[in-house]
N, C-alpha and C positions, 0 to 999 in steps of 0.2 A: 202630874200636870202635863198636858200636851204642849208641844213646842211649835212655834211658828217663826219663820224667818221672812222678814220683809226686805227685799232688795230695793234700795232707794229710800233714803231718809229725807227726801225733799218734802215739799208742801203736801202733795197727794199722799205720799207714804206716811207722813206723820198725822196729817189732818183728816184722813179718810180711812184707808185700809188698815194701817197699823192701829189706829184708834179702835176700830171694830174688833180686831183680834184681841187687843188688850182688854176690852170690855167683856169679851167672851171667855176670859179666864185662861188664855194661852200665855205661856212663857214667851215673851216677845223679844226677838233679837233683830235689830236693824243691821243691814249690811250696806255699806256705802263706801265710795272711793275717797271721800274727803276726811283726812285725819282729824281736822279741827272739829267736825261734826261728831265723829266717832268718839273722840276724847271727851267732848262736852256731855254727850249722852251717858257715858260711863261715869262721869263725875256727878251729874245731876240726877241720873236714873229716872228722869221724867220731864214733862213739859206740860204746858197748858194750851188747850184749844179754845180760842175765842170765837164763839158763834155770833156773827154780826148780821142781825136782821131786825125786824120790827121789835122783837124781844131779844135782848142781849143775854148771853149765857157763857160762863166759863166752865170748862170740864178738864179735870186733871187726868193725865195719863201717867201712871206710876209703875215702878218695878221693871223698867226696861233696861237693856244693855245693847251694845253695838260692837261690830267688828268691821275691819276694813275688808271690803269685798275683793281686793286684789292682793294685798300683802298680809292680811290676817288669816287666822285658821278657819276660813270659810268652809272648806271641804269637811273638816272635822265637825263643824257645827251642823252641816247638812246631813251628815250620816245618821243622826238620831232625831231628826225633826219629822213632824207630821204633815206640815203644810208650808208651802213656799208661795209668797205673793210677790209681785213686782210692780214697781212704778218708776221705771228707769228711762222711759221713752222707747218707742218701737225700734229705733235705730240702734239701741244699745243691748237688745236682747241677745244678739250673737256674742257679745262680750262676756255675759255671765254664764252662757251655756257650758263652756268647758269645766267650770267648777262644779256645776250640777251633775254633769256627766261623770266626773271623777268620784263624786259622792255616791252615785248610783252603782258604779263599779265596786266601791268599797262595801256597800250594802250587800251586793251580790256575793262578793268574796266572803263576807261574814255570814252567809246563808240567812240573811234577814228576811222575814216574811212580813215586815212592817210596811204598811202602805204609805205612800207619799203622794200628795196631790199638789200640783203646781199650777197656780192661776196667774196669768199675766194680765194685770189690771192697767192696760194701756188704752190710749185713744186710737184704737185701730181694730179693724175687723179680724176676728180669729187670731188674736195675738198669742194665745196659749198654743195654738197649733203651730204658729211660726216659731215659737220658742222650742217646741218639741222637735221640729225639724232640725234646728240648730244643735240641740242636745244629741239627737240621734246621729248627727254627722260626726260626733265624737265617740260613738259606741260601735263595737263590732257586732256581728250578727247575734251571738249568744247573749251579749249584754242587752241588745234590743229586745230579745225574747223575754228576758227577766223584767225589763222595764215595761213591756206590754202587759205583764201580769200584775206588777206591783206599783206602777207609777201612773197616775192620772194627770191629764192636762186639760181640765175643763175650761172652755172659753167663757168669756164674761163680757158684760157691758157695764161700764162705770160712769157715774154722773154726779159730780159735785164740783162747784166752782171754788177753787182754792187759789186766790191770787197771791203774789208776793206780799209779805207783810213786814212791817217795821216795828216789831215789838222790842221791849227792853231786853227780854231774854231771846236770843237768836233762835232757840229751839221752839219757842211758842209759835203758833200758827193761827191765822185768821181764816175762817170758812163761812160759807152760807149755811143756813139751817137745812135746806133741802139736800138729800142725797138719794141715790138709787144704785144698787149693786145687784145685777141679775147674773146668775151663774148657771151654766149648762148642767142640768141635773144628771144626764147620762154620761157626763165626762169624768165623773169621780170613780176612783178605784177604792174598794173596801167600803167601810161605813162612811156615809156622808157626814162631814163635820157639822156641828151645830154652832153657827156663827151669827151673832146678833146683827141684824140689818142685811143679811144675805138672803136674797130671794132666789129660790130654785126655779129655773125656767125650763119648760118642755120645748118651747119654740123660741130658742134664743135669738135666732136670726131676726125675728120680728122686733125684739127688744133692741138688738144692736142697731138695726137700720132705723128704727124710730128715733133713737138717740142721735145717731150719726147724721140723719137727714134733717133733724130738727135743731137740737142744741148745737152740734158742731158746725153745721152749715150756717145757721143763723149767727152764731158767735163770730165765725170767721168773716162773714160778709160785714157784720157790724164793725169789726176791727179794720178791715180794709177800706171801707167807706169813711170811717172815722179818721183814718190816717190821711186820706185824700183831702178831707175838709178841715184838717188841723185840730181835730178833737182828740183829747189826751186819754180819756178813759171810756170804758164800755158804757157806763151809765150816762155819761155826757153824750156819747155818740147816739145811743138809741133814743134819746129825747129829742134829737134833731130830726125834723120831718123828712129831710132829704134822705136820711139814713133809714129811718123806721119804715117808710113807705116801701122801699125796696126789700128790706129784710123781711118784713111781714109777708109780702107777696111771694118772695122766694121760698119761705117756709111753707106757704100754702101750696106752691107748685110741687115741692118735694113731698109735702103731706098728701096731696092728691094721688101721687104715685104710690105711696104706701097704702092708701085706702084701696086702690085698685089691686095691689099685689097681695096684701094680707087680709083684706076684708075688714079693716078697721072701721068702726063707727065714725062717720064724718063729724058729727057734732062733738063727740068725745075727743076726737083728735084735734079739732080746732081749739077746743078748750085747753088741751095740752100745749098747743102752740102759744096760746095766750099766757099760760103759766110760765113758759120759757121766756117770753118777752118781758114779763114782770120780773123774772130773776135777773135779766140783764139790767133792769132799772134800779137794782139794789144800790142805794147811794153809799152804803157802808163799806162796800168791797173795794172800790176805787181800782178796778182792774185795768191796767194799761193796755191800750190797743196794740202797742208794740210787742207785748208779751203774747197776747192772743194770736197775733198775726204771724209770729215767727214760724220758720220752716214752711214757706209757701210752696216750695217745690214738692215736698211730700204731700201737702194738702191739695195740690192739683194733679196728683198721680192717679192712675186707674184704681178704682175701688175705694177712693177716699171721698171726702165730704162735698166735693163739687161734681166730679165726673160720675160717681155712682148714682146720685139722685137724678142728675141730668139724663143719663142713659136709661134709667128706670122710667122716668117720665116719658121719654121719647118712645120707649117700647109700647106704651099705651096711647101714643099719639096725643100726649098732653103738652100744654105750653111750658116753655122753660125760659122765657124772656128775662125774668129777674134773676134766675140762677146765672144766666149768661152775663148779666150786669155785674154780678158778684165776681165772676171770673175776670171781667175787664178791670175791676178795682184791684183784685189780687195782683195783676200783672204790673201795677204801678207801685206795689209795696217795696219800700226801700228803707230798711232798718239796719241795725248793726249785726244781726245774726248772720252766720255764714251762708245759709241758703238764700237769704234776701239779697246779699251781695252777689252770689253766684247767678241768681235769676236775672238781675239787671245786667250783669256782664254778658250772659248768654243772649239776651234780647239785643244788646248792642252789637254783638259780634255775628250772631246767626240770623238775626231778624226776629220780629215778633211772632209771626205765624209758624216759622220753623221751630221756634222754641216751644210754642204751645203744642204743636204736633208731637214733638219728641217727649215732652213731659206727660201730657194727658193721654196720648194715644187716640185722641179724637180724630175720626176720619170723615165725618159728615161735613161736606163742603159748606153747606148753608150755615150750620152751627159755627164753623170756623170763621165764616164771613161776619156773622153776628158778634162773635167774640171780638174780632178786630174793630168793628164799629163801636162796641161798648167801650173798648179800651180808649179809643180816640175821643169818645164823648166826655171823658174826664180831663182832657187836656185843656 
């Protein structure tokens, strides 16, 4: 049996990627920093996924085990594994890189010719490439040569809404029915693994940006506007006309930029936008706007869900009025997560526009003026 290690036993790890690996016949080992999660997984050896949609369904994930990714024998587990996946958050990829590097060194020292493919399943562009850079920072030249031959870092695009759930069993997870996992075909080393639900993509960037510009941009704007209007969940927010009008228009602005950039069929892409909007309306998920809106500094950074579609649209001389309104809403976000607190402190100390410039790296004076106007329109 082939072996897979899933870094991150949170909702995405359990309810999406880990589930697909388990269903594909892999010996599945979760690696997580929380001992209570690790211990419970080793006791129960499984959990249930509750698919909450028009049709409800429960799926059992069985035969799993777990190790602590910091204090446990993670390097030893990695030495004989075939595939590694992550769902730890983009900011945590650097933390798991040293263990992966140590395992690569041990594989080289053992003259292993076994291929290892590592897929970072994060809400970020080219997350696997970023993880590779962190891993290679921990390798010398000869070890990098070995890794170049035997270790693949295919990039991917992941799409499934998995909100926090309140199940009787804390390992159980609630998900929507829809999911999409597109993985860069040319990024694999050795034989490409057969994994249920994994779509091999030749033009991954188109899939990545379609998801980033549509789901991520729309989801975030829904959360930030919902927060401004005192709405608690994504489904509640998107049903509010003040929110849905801006979100839909912003997704069409970002969508038009994708149509120009990749030659997408306009009618088909607008149907994709409608599908995403309907996913936001799923009343069974009850996804908090505070969860979706967290880490606003990262989300306003270059290459992310606001700046990237905005710059792409501007490159084709397309309107961005509603994306700008989304940025204005983001700048008001004040929740309990560290980045939200930091954002508000920076606005207070450095001023609104200086903060926007530093985080987003936007230099267009007209756009900056419009962001400031959008911000004040919510006061």
